[in-house]
C-alpha positions as CSV (number, residue, x, y, z in Angstrom):
1,M,-13.6,-16.4,-9.3
2,A,-10.7,-15.4,-7.6
3,K,-10.2,-11.9,-6.1
4,R,-8.0,-9.9,-8.1
5,F,-5.9,-7.1,-6.7
6,R,-2.7,-5.4,-7.4
7,N,-0.7,-5.1,-4.5
8,C,0.0,-6.8,-1.1
9,V,0.7,-3.9,1.2
10,G,-2.6,-2.4,1.0
11,P,-4.1,-3.9,4.1
12,Q,-1.1,-3.0,6.1
13,V,-0.7,0.6,4.8
14,R,-4.3,1.1,6.0
15,T,-3.6,-0.7,9.5
16,L,-0.2,1.7,9.7
17,R,-2.4,4.8,8.9
18,K,-5.1,4.3,11.3
19,K,-2.8,3.1,14.1
20,K,-0.9,6.7,13.5
21,D,-4.7,8.2,13.7
22,L,-4.0,9.7,9.9
23,T,-7.0,10.3,7.4
24,Q,-6.2,9.4,3.7
25,D,-5.8,13.1,3.5
26,Q,-3.2,13.4,5.7
27,L,-1.1,10.5,4.7
28,A,-1.4,11.5,0.9
29,A,-0.1,15.2,2.4
30,R,2.8,13.6,4.0
31,L,3.6,11.3,1.0
32,Q,3.6,14.4,-1.2
33,L,6.0,16.2,1.2
34,A,8.1,13.0,1.0
35,G,8.5,13.5,-2.9
36,L,5.5,11.4,-4.2
37,H,3.7,14.6,-5.7
38,S,0.7,12.7,-7.6
39,F,-0.6,11.2,-4.8
40,D,-3.8,12.5,-3.4
41,R,-6.7,10.6,-1.0
42,V,-8.1,8.7,-3.8
43,T,-4.5,7.4,-4.7
44,V,-4.1,6.1,-0.9
45,A,-7.7,4.8,-1.0
46,K,-6.9,2.7,-4.3
47,I,-3.4,1.5,-2.5
48,E,-5.4,0.6,0.7
49,S,-8.2,-1.1,-1.5
50,Q,-5.9,-3.0,-3.2
51,I,-6.9,-1.8,-6.9
52,R,-3.9,0.3,-7.3
53,S,-0.1,-1.0,-8.1
54,V,2.5,-0.2,-5.9
55,F,6.4,0.8,-7.4
56,D,9.3,-0.2,-5.5
57,F,10.2,3.4,-4.8
58,E,6.6,4.1,-3.8
59,L,6.9,1.2,-1.3
60,A,10.1,2.9,0.3
61,I,8.5,6.3,0.8
62,L,5.4,4.6,2.1
63,A,7.3,2.8,5.2
64,D,9.5,6.0,5.6
65,V,6.7,8.0,6.1
66,L,4.2,5.7,8.1
67,G,7.7,4.9,10.3
68,V,8.5,1.4,9.5
69,S,10.8,-0.8,7.4
70,S,9.7,-1.8,3.9
71,E,9.5,-5.5,5.1
72,E,6.9,-4.6,7.6
73,L,4.6,-3.2,5.2
74,L,4.9,-7.0,3.2
75,P,2.8,-9.7,4.2
76,S,4.4,-13.0,5.8
77,R,5.7,-15.4,3.1
78,R,2.8,-18.1,3.6
79,K,0.0,-15.6,3.2
80,L,2.0,-13.9,0.1
81,K,2.4,-17.4,-1.5
82,D,-1.5,-17.8,-0.7
83,S,-2.2,-14.9,-2.5
84,L,0.0,-14.9,-5.3
85,D,-2.5,-16.1,-7.7
86,D,-4.7,-13.5,-7.1
87,L,-1.9,-10.8,-7.4
88,I,-1.0,-12.3,-11.0
89,A,-4.7,-12.2,-12.0
90,G,-4.8,-8.6,-10.9
91,E,-2.1,-7.5,-13.5
92,K,-4.7,-8.6,-16.4
């Protein structure tokens, strides 16, 4: 059975958060200040674990708060292509 997940940016969000020495609570607080008022530690954890989808506007704010471009949150084309079936299965 294929792994099912709902986003492809979670692992990079986790990597960048840790690189900036932020806890999930701290990142959630920064995201709230940036306009994502419903984000909390659980939301960040679900994104990092790839069990929550990420909307395009959320991706832009995540990137801004983490100090990177949106493209830097996305996996390489090859990795994305390899994961495509699992991403599609995650929608179901």
